[in-house]
ZAROLUM-256399 format. One record per residue: x, y negated, z negated of N, C-alpha, C in turn. Coordinates in steps of 0.001 Angstrom, whole numbers, plus 500000, padded with zeros to 6 digits. Each point is the difference from the previous one (the first is absolute). Example, Ala and Ser with C-alpha at 12.3 -4.5 7.8 and 13.67 -1.06 7.14 Angstrom:
BEGIN
513190505690492200499110498810500000500900498800500000 499650498950500720500820498810499940499230498910499270 
This chain:
BEGIN
661994724067765488499501500899500242500763500990500170 499433501366499203501394501086500685499741500563501399 500915500211501153499431500496500971501221501496500394 499562500299500870500667501489500064501179498902500990 501479501194500134501142499660500517499789499987501490 500804498923500579500147500081501535501263501146500114 499083500671501358500824501295500383500824499497500733 501361500447500038500778499330501607499899501106501260 499942499134500812500183500843501250500980500910500423 501116499864498939501568500741500463499260501742499345 500872500673500011499981501216499685499743500236497996 498568499658499630499896499905498706499675501266499298 500012501238500479499975501276499396501040500969500018 500268500896499398500731500864500387499120501146500959 500540500332500698499480500723501109500098501638499143 500700500280499237500007501326499220499278500127498976 499150498769499835499245500209498901499046501009499939 499794500972499427499102500939500504498739499661499144 499488498713499350499009499971499213499245499502501123 500349498856500875498808499300500469500078500968501595 498734500449500308499772500856501125499526498820501086 500305498477499825498921499594501350501259499689500901 500006499896501359500609500102501208500624498434499580 501301500093500432500737498695499405499999499065501459 499629500791501267499895499370501317498681500237500283 499359498947500900498965500627500950500004501117501012 501459499735500337500485501326501181499997501443499041 499628499984498792500610501191499378497775500408499374 499685499230500310498292500268499758499561501164500921 499211500883499444499199501104500570498505499830500039 499563499976501332498379499795500169499707498586500318 498867499255500080499242498750500246501250499342501221 500194501102501140500620499763501183499587498659500980 498739499752500042499224499088500685500419498842499122 499608499873498745500641498594499131501472500096500071 500722500552500130501222500242499844500632498900501553 499556500837501192500313499461500897499551498474500065 499098499550500135499367498847500142500746498938499240 500342500215498597501111499453499027501385499913500492 500843500725500503500997500118500619499970498572500954 498739500120501304500191499011500800499522498521499179 499618499677499005499804499131499225501457499481499267 500414500987499416501716500061499613501022499075500597 499861500835501535500659499608500783500084498796500617 498930499587500541499574498912500221500293498650499223 499593500198498929500523499257498755501622499289500015 500655501197500253501416500414499972500431498788501390 499381500473500842500462498983501296499931498674500076 498647499764499351499911498492499966500328499495498808 500896500664498936500262499334498687499170499496499265 498746500565499980499024499139499270499372501294498754 499279499493498903499238500908499126499268500828500928 499917501314499302498814500895500367498866499478499890 498917500326500963498402499540499498499438500829498713 499440499071499667499142500682498692499547501211500508 499710501134498945499768501379499998498896500177499289 499212500632500322498891500690499024499813501509499975 500451500681498741499667501427500343498782500283499063 498985500810500500498741500314499383499994502028500030 499531500248498839499934501627500320499894500475498477 499594501307499730499947500518498938501196499769498931 500173500106498806501175500397499243500878501059500478 501350499715499895501136501136499893499915500294501950 500035499430500581500660500054501533500850499220500587 500372499169499033501385499287500710500093498479499978 499057499534499319499813498374500821501205499557499104 500202500026498886501664499540499233501243500654500720 499787501076500486501416500417500572500438499415501297 498545499632500755500433499101500965500568498717499743 499124499289499407500491498666499512501729499851499397 500569500951499215501181500286499766500915500314500932 499360500826500969500944500353501201500413498624501302 498625499381500025500415499004500714500518498743499677 500446500248498667500475498524499137501705500597500442 500369501586500073501246500778500080500365499368501409 499032500685501026500023499984501702500239498356499925 499920498968499418499848498930500600501235498931498943 500576501100499140500730499670499168499792498232499313 498838499959499220499805498931499365499507500055498590 500000499168499292499524500395498850498579499956499883 499432500544498883498766500319500280499513499929498295 498693499381499455499457499720498897498909500897499404 499821500384499203498737500960499639499045499449499210 498997500133500330498605499085499220498745501297499875 499114499736499263498775500708499730498801498981499559 498942500475501127499067498995499968499650499694498939 499799500854499080499290499881498778500503498997499317 501661499908499889500479498863499462499813498942500189 499658499581501256500102498587500642498646499696499288 499562499338499190498735499600499596499578498877499987 501173499330500073499520498317500368501495499515501171 500002498723500446500721499532500899501628499521499545 499756499913498545501533499995499453500610501243499892 499222500971500365500828501528499956500880500159500969 499191499639501436500307500084501343501125499296500186 500052498393499711500524499339500609501617500414499732 500801500228499040501309500651499791500218500718501324 499398501234500136500074500940501011500231499230501436 499062498917500285500391499280501523501077498983499870 500129499173498719501369499064500318501454500957499597 500216501247499401501060500157500180500297501634501127 498650499856500775500606500823501292500720499608500845 501165500483500185501203500037501349499289499830500890 501054499475501156499652499937501694499598501450500418 499419500546500337499111500967500989499775501252498666 500046499324498726499999501627499151498430500371500177 499929500950499237498717500640499873499333499736498268 498709499473500284499299499703498561499025501309500095 500016501139499141499043501097500233499175499905498695 498491500241500428498906499578498826499307501736500260 500055500667498813499608501415499898498468499740499521 499276500532500249498232499856499673499701498456500469 499779499487501092499954498374500348498524499536499578 499245501255500457498632499929499939499561499487498135 500747499898499372499938499655498579499820498295499514 500971499363500946499945498837499900498906498817500138 500139499343499087498636499241499948499922498844501229 499125499909500454499419498822500928500951499022499723 499840499313498984501298498686499680501116500028500216 500919501452499888501235500293500485500254500177501397 498572500766500481500512499945501700499966498832500652 499488498994499585499767498917500646501556499167500215 500495500257498973501604499631500034500829500919501052 499145501223500525500856500730500728499845499444501437 498742499608500434499565499530501283500825499165500611 500409498861499328501303499056500251501239500408500238 500451500596498940500994500942499661500134501033501356 499199500536500068500783501102501230499557499484501519 499327498801500233499653499378501813501313499203499399 499913498923499739500909498889499541501092499969499390 500182500991499280501112500069498981500035498814499124 498857499565499681499981498934499053498679500333498867 500614499487498607498598499618499106500106498828499455 498559499623499626499487498717499942500023499719498216 500924499603499247500059499936498460499031498692499339 499047499982499408499357498697499511500412499561499080 500414498845499645500516499534498890499356498940499566 499663500286498542499191498618499341498686500584500141 499114498959499216498468500420500095499562498515500092 498639499997500738499094498744500117500665499074501399 499800498744499843500686499225501005501193500120500288 500870500210498472501865500282500265500371501039500628 498631501002500450500667501371500461500612499529501488 501112501158499925500486499625501467500609501551500338 499798500053501455500344501492500802501658499754500294 500653501118499483501281500498500467500121500783501092 500572499885501188500074501329501170501161500161499568 500520501354499544500901500858499841500560500547501410 500890500509500361500117500828501197500968501099499502 500039500915500955500510501518499203500418500009501239 501057501270499635501005500719500794499116500871501269 500538500259500733498601501199500927500479501296499251 498891500999499670500080501103499358498725501063500595 500294500823499583499198500836500512498863500503498967 498656500188499632499404500685499418499349501050500481 500290500937499071499231501369500113499082500435498796 498804500460500272499074500172499165499953501691500002 499620500321499170499424501407500007498650499954499303 499110501035500452498470500153499492499501501135499664 499499500607499255499049501160500462498698499482500255 499126498608499910499022499843500053500055498566501218 500198500336501043500079498810500989498912499515500430 498716500282499741499120499303499704499513499498499212 501132499646498976499657499090498817500419498676500397 500916500353500673500787498293500557499003499098500545 500471499024499791499047498772500799500515500031501313 498802499250500906500492500442501424500749499118500485 500536498284499256500914499299500098501549500450499690 500120501061498946501039500174499650500310501180500893 499059501053500434500289500970500920500441499774501257 499200498849500325500261499685501881501465499172500003 500690499972499005501426498935499705501340501243500059 499164501240500046501422500870500379499833500763501325 501260499602500680499962500117501522500401501328500079 500207500923499250500150501321500119499440500621498888 498825501092500490499384500614498889500093501769500553 500309500332498576500216501639500386498856500757499145 499442500930500191499975501190499383500270501208499682 500480500287498938500557501475499705499161501203499903 499999500885501001499243501192499680500480501036499213 499070500998499719500720501259499421501196500728500549 500870500763499958500952500633500382499550501606500592 500679500422500921499440501532500555501127500828498981 499168501017500188500904501348499453501240499859500370 500644500437501326501364499659500111500938499036499721 499196498538499827500454498914499503500511499914498485 499200500401499215500093500349498935501156501226499448 499766501030500495501241501177500368501311499683500073 500141498740501060501220499244500085500190499629499017 499147498922498878500412499537499359500580500554498503 499523501275500093500107500964498834501660500078499990 500054500918501526501113500325500061501418498447499764 499434499031500453501130499145500109499992499480498522 499368500107499091500055499710498381500634500673499492 499829501412500212500161501187499392501819499987499975 500125499442500919501700499744500301500447498908498962 499512498919500074500106498698498637500163500625499113 499060500800499712499553500750498094501156500912500083 500896500470500930500613501314500061499699500892499294 499026500585500611499169501087499689499534500832501545 500345501055500254499947500996501033498501500722500000 499789499034501508498302500628499845499804500504501459 499366501283499835499829500882501490498888499060500651 499676500527501455498752498898500830498565500706499445 500134501064499351498520500522499655499888498962499113 500797500244498661499451499119499133499912498468500166 500787499101501241499920499109500217498417499635500671 499419500879500657498809500182500859498796500322498783 500417500617498864499020500286499195500068498784498719 500737499100500143499860498644499131499418499273500767 500320499643501456499358499120501163498346500534499868 499942500879500136498660500490500118498946499415498782 500588499845498817499335499628498853499989498619499387 500537499223501155500304498780499666499036499016500412 498991500221500819499041499282500069500403498914501000 500873500614500594500305498498501088500917499005500032 500386500036498816500359498874499054501635500009499646 500859499643500376501314500229499757500318499597498271 499467498759499404500115500132498613500010501281498778 498623500719501039499709501414498963501080500642500714 500338500289500934500988501187500459500973499823499286 500856498403499537501007499831499413499989500319498435 498519500016499355499299500411498754500577501283499855 499438500894500677499614501442500150501810500303500228 500266499773500765501717500427500654500484499694498363 499819499002499140500788500109498827499725500848498878 498783500339500125499264500844498921500342501363500559 500420500583501145500103501143500613501604500179499485 500393499035500467501686499884499607500321500386498338 499230499401498737499930500315499027499845501421499832 498904500234500310499523501454499684501002501091500695 500507499764501154500830500960500352501757499794499323 500122498808498988501338500106499450499636500436498794 498505500132499282499926500265499033499772501625499835 499439500822501071499556501151500275500982500730500966 501170499414499955500626500842501446501452499306499904 500692499994501155501542499153500183500134498832500390 498768499086500493499641499086500668499816499659501446 499816501323500441499448500221501567499109500113500235 498838499452500743498798499799500079499422500914501264 499595501343499298499578501226500915498379499606500033 499460500937501185498508499808500311499059500900498462 500481500842499330499417500439498899499850498984498891 501056499341499721500063499020499167499607498922500371 499558499466501091499537499093500036498329500232499810 499409501111500643499154500317500074499176499872498236 500896500530499401499940500258498312500066498425499557 500828498962500274500137498824499527498582498951500378 499465500220501349499136499051500596498721500896498876 499789501105500017498632500360499427500034499798498557 501486500155499426499602499599498484499836498557499706 500251499143500790499717498645500036498816499652500375 498932501190500881498654499913500091499846499346501559 501087500252500541499413499289501682500135501249500842 498352500126500420499904501163501124500635499893501247 499689500853501130500318499825500635499494499128501144 498859499423499555499594498809500748500216498576499471 501063500204499055500210498644499689499376499340498840 498981500855499152498685499578499299500905500430498452 499718499255498838500503499856498732498525500381499560 500557500182498784498798500511498978498816499219499985 500484498583500042498753498833499715499224500331501054 500699500338501157499182499639501426498718501755500023 501130500893499508499002501516500245499062499620498824 500320499174498713498973499829498959498385499235500907 500717498793500549498910499531500425499133500707501348 500616500894500886499076500963500787499055500943499231 500983500670498993499211501131498985498684499211499516 500188498723499545498927499823499561499060499474500726 500077499417501105498967499796501229499144501163500281 501149501201500151498853501244500330499397500467498751 500549500487499025499415500440499111498888499885499311 500314498380499750499009499478498850498925499154500966 500336499365501043499300499343500719499696500563502048 500264501267499682499542501032501537500576499413500893 501284499242500096500082499652501342500095498688500264 499235498850499060499330499191500628498579500138500471 499842498320500010500440498835499756500160499548498783 500443499134499499500672500110498649500741498524500127 499640499065498883500633498818499790501383500295499364 500705499073500228501343499650499669499787500023498185 498829498867499630499950500021498373499965501121499605 499070500446500180499750501573499449501036500993500250 500686500053501119501115500869500069501260499924498840 499794498586500052501113499181498898500021500852498490 498534499521499868499872499992498450499490501654499949 499845500721500919500263501581499687501542500473500038 500874499390500469501587500616500002500308499096498907 499338498552499414500666499336498914501550499528500565 499289499241501192500932499226500574499413498537500152 500846499023500234499703498789500464499665499944501636 498382499452500194499596500123501306501194499292500814 500776499130499848500790498888500728501062501098500199 500732500954499225500964500936500477499391500765500887 499061500699499954499484500723501010499692499164501611 499586499268500011500091499415501194501496499210500394 500791499785499441501685499554500212500597500882500251 500326500945498949500481501229500007499905501243500466 498587500802500192499954500810500238499216500182501221 498927499125500098499036500307501315500801499656501553 501089499310499690500497499489501556500690501303500606 500917500773499149500091500983500647499278501184500420 499056499958499180498986500890500114499096499762501348 499475498486500342499634499571500879500856500512501459 501025499545499856500926500328501004500127501192500584 499875501367498859500269500955500591498657500794500267 498973498894500306498637500648500080499034501149499240 500989499841498549499417500975498870498776499031499312 499530498838500263499220499382499509499287498983501090 498812499948499858499547498987500642499331499029499361 499520498796500218499078498850499259499121499895501023 498683500217499303498754499682500417499235498855499434 498961499102500404499173499297499271499764500405498495 499559501216500174499757500598498759500727500191499100 501657500392500245501361500280499259500720500746500596 500608500647499111501552500982500416499239501275500546 500584500910501283499418501193500384501252500982499997 499872501010499597501048500927500717499969500270501039 501262500467500878499676500608501097500274501224500274 499901500838500908500287501288500243501333500326499739 500845499351500333501574499685499529500458500407498701 498842499147499032500259500264498692499699501164499498 499091500454500508499457501470499247501325500974500515 500281500041501073501046500734500795501569499765499235 500037498889499743501065499525499051500198500833498853 498901499769499408500227500640498321499149501441499958 499824500616501461499366501385499647499048500384499626 498738498976499954498929500312499549499086499444500922 498876500822500032498955500570501224498930498700499784 499196499417501109499262498914499621498773500571499627 499217499509498884498819500499499531498689499830501348 498965501283499729498805499503501192499258499257499269 498849499643501228498825499024499320499498500498498874 499732501106499840499458500924499136500375499453498557 501606500591499754500738499582499290500122498941499396 499970498958500776499949498394499323498706499767499842 498874500377500198498545499579499384500092500686498985 500491501123499782499943500609498626500535499095498667 501320499381500667500578499189498690499502498375499824 498909500002500974499208498499499815500138499639498693 500161498884499205498972499559499085498770500052499647 499000500901499249498736500235500031499434501070500625 500832500702500961499754500816500629499940501814499084 498631500570500155499969501096499645501009501538500403 499978500453499233500905501090500736499055501085500665 500605500566501198499148501270500387499224501056499973 500966500400498790499731501094499240501254500351498873 499177500835498992500906500717498882500017498983499156 500246500355498394500345498997499344501421499181499879 500046498619499216500944499444499648500846500850499033 501179499732500213500971500618498420500273499483499531 499896500309498311499986498796499182501148499588499866 500592499036500110501062498971499688500978500693498938 499666500433498653500688500604499471499840501139499243 501255501082499611499144501224499545499114500142498834 498977500744499777499644499640498702500263501183499173 
């Protein structure tokens, strides 16, 4: 089975590599200060006891730093780390090489751990608690169980859907940390720090503007920063100034609230076609010509978080904030009644659909 390369605990990256914007040390991380403080205590205690760090579970929306924390922890402890994906561990034979090859006190990082099947989870139970796996050799009456002892290691799991983890697996993580969205000031600091790595001068106003349109997510911040840098390089001398920043973000379709073209199309359809709702997600999806799963997984989470849309038993409803963001005046009850299917016009003849 092809597995990802083990990363050494020593300095495995060039600090001058401007293509990698991830912090190389846990002390360089911006934001998530409460998580940072608790992890430092756990790391310090593991060092003093000369033991493996307790198993850690990171959960939260994508792009908030779950993988970054895991990679920083292995450098902080100066141990090796193995990287795996839950989607790739579909059978026990896929997991066993990671466990048997784990060094003393090393880290096994499993991204999207909620995608591990039940049969693979059961192998993790004894591995996490007793550092042992039980392998059945043979079949029928000739079958026998081989107890294979493992070196002490730390399992770090990352998930965007903690509720999909089974309770037995979730409870075996001694440290559970939820990563929340970043503040505007924290994102501005990230823009400024990463602009130095990318060797592009940027002013504070431009950094604030990029942070304002980043949805509280560092991954989006870095993507927008790279786009603005490319725009400034193409249109100017490479220095990021405020007017270039605004022009670049507008060209990308990212408005001042962080909404992209698809987000605005969703709101415009909900307001214009469905009079602000309530409307079902399937009706919206067919109208926009987008898969319902795309709306539920990619579009609606941010709109719900920003209180632009609410979910009701009857469907999605646009809030007053959504009307204000789009600069549209809400329709009166009389105007909505006029547009209901089967309702008769109050006065005047209907114009022809085509000129005669």
